[in-house]
C-alpha positions in Angstrom: 19.3 -79.7 83.3 20.0 -76.4 85.1 22.2 -75.7 88.1 21.3 -73.2 90.8 22.9 -71.8 93.9 19.9 -73.0 95.9 16.6 -74.8 95.3 13.6 -74.7 97.6 11.8 -77.9 96.8 8.3 -79.1 97.4 7.0 -75.8 98.9 3.5 -74.3 98.5 4.0 -71.1 96.7 1.6 -68.2 97.2 1.8 -65.5 94.5 -0.4 -63.6 92.0 -1.3 -66.9 90.4 -2.8 -68.3 93.6 -1.5 -71.1 95.8 0.3 -74.0 94.2 3.1 -76.5 94.7 6.4 -75.4 93.2 10.1 -75.5 93.5 12.1 -72.3 93.4 15.6 -72.0 91.9 17.9 -69.3 93.1 20.9 -68.0 91.2 23.0 -65.0 92.0 20.6 -64.0 94.9 17.6 -63.8 92.6 14.7 -66.2 91.7 15.8 -67.8 88.5 13.1 -70.4 88.1 9.7 -71.3 89.5 8.0 -74.7 88.8 9.1 -78.3 88.8 12.9 -78.4 89.2 13.1 -82.1 89.9 15.7 -82.7 87.2 17.9 -79.7 88.2 20.7 -79.5 90.8 21.9 -76.9 93.3 24.7 -76.2 95.8 22.1 -76.1 98.5 18.7 -77.8 98.5 16.1 -77.1 101.2 13.0 -79.4 101.5 10.0 -77.1 102.0 7.4 -79.9 102.3 4.5 -78.6 104.4 5.7 -75.0 104.2 4.2 -72.0 102.4 6.5 -69.6 100.5 5.3 -66.1 100.0 6.8 -63.1 98.2 8.0 -60.2 100.2 5.3 -58.6 102.3 4.5 -54.9 102.5 3.5 -53.8 106.0 1.3 -50.7 105.5 1.3 -49.6 109.2 4.4 -49.7 111.3 5.3 -47.6 114.4 9.1 -47.3 114.5 8.7 -44.4 117.0 11.9 -42.6 116.0 12.5 -39.8 116.9 11.6 -39.4 120.6 10.3 -42.8 121.6 13.2 -45.1 120.7 12.7 -47.0 123.9 9.7 -48.6 122.2 11.2 -49.0 118.7 13.6 -47.3 116.3 14.2 -47.4 112.6 17.2 -49.7 112.8 15.7 -52.4 115.0 12.2 -52.1 113.4 13.7 -52.4 109.9 15.8 -55.4 110.8 12.8 -57.1 112.5 10.7 -56.5 109.4 13.3 -57.9 107.0 13.8 -61.0 109.2 10.1 -61.6 109.1 9.9 -61.4 105.3 8.7 -57.8 105.1 10.3 -55.9 102.2 8.5 -52.6 102.5 6.9 -50.6 105.2 4.7 -47.5 105.6 6.0 -45.8 108.7 3.4 -43.9 110.7 4.0 -40.3 112.0 3.4 -40.9 115.7 6.7 -39.8 117.0 8.0 -37.1 119.3 7.9 -34.6 117.8 5.0 -35.7 115.5 5.8 -35.9 111.8 3.5 -33.0 110.9 5.8 -30.3 109.4 8.2 -30.1 106.5 11.1 -30.1 108.9 10.0 -33.2 110.9 9.2 -34.9 107.6 12.7 -34.1 106.2 14.2 -35.4 109.5 12.3 -38.7 109.2 13.4 -39.1 105.6 17.0 -38.5 106.6 16.7 -41.0 109.4 15.1 -43.6 107.2 18.1 -43.4 104.8 19.5 -46.6 106.4 21.4 -49.1 104.3 19.6 -52.3 103.9 17.0 -54.4 102.1 13.9 -52.6 103.3 11.9 -50.0 101.4 10.5 -47.3 103.6 7.5 -45.0 103.0 7.1 -42.2 105.6 3.6 -40.9 106.2 3.0 -37.2 107.1 0.5 -36.6 109.8 -2.0 -33.8 109.3 
């Protein structure tokens, strides 16, 4: 019998093996077990009956619009929104003002994307 910080019970897990019912045990902020954890305990147990649990999603086309069009979106709010929606990585498109089409604007975008947080960024260079 194992003990976890948290267990997500009775969820439908979607991963590389397909879609299947499973429990997820979390220890130290990481997935420690996947499968039937009915005999195990946890500090927090969440019933996920009827819910699908997916791994982090990578969004391959986001438009954070920084620099120049921050009134539409910026790196900070776009990144936070992505993480809150389960997105763990993004490919950020070059449609900004100025456009990300030169070594200098690309370097500026990389500097701006150096935000602390849980989201991996990929910056695309427009040509």
